[in-house]
Residue, then its C-alpha position, 0 to 999 in steps of 0.5 A: x846210706x840206706x838204714x835197714x834193721x838199725x844198721x847203715x849199710x854201704x851204698x857202693x856195694x852190691x845189695x847182697x853184700x851190703x845186707x851181710x853188714x846186719x848181724x844175723x844175715x850171711x851170704x846165703x841168707x842175703x841172696x835169699x832175701x833178695x830173691x824174696x824181694x824180687x831184687x837182683x842181688x847184683x844191684x848196688x844199694x844206692x840204686x834201690x828205690x824207696x819201695x824196694x828198700x821198704x820191701x827189704x825191711x818188711x821181709x827182714x822184720x817179718x821173717x828173720x831175727x836179726x840185730x838186737x833180738x838175735x844178740x839178746x838170744x845168743x847171749 
């Protein structure tokens, strides 16, 4: 499993679906992140290279508030 933003995302699903397992990322935002990372949203998570995974992590960390920081703000 790939680990992004502290969450293990499923390997057998499309990356656009897998990203929605991260709190704060929905369907629209997942496709937007894939577009920014130059990834096909239909790509399976297991088929991502290390470089593509690092690109996704960088984009999510830089541009989006997710998981712990978002949960803190919401509460």
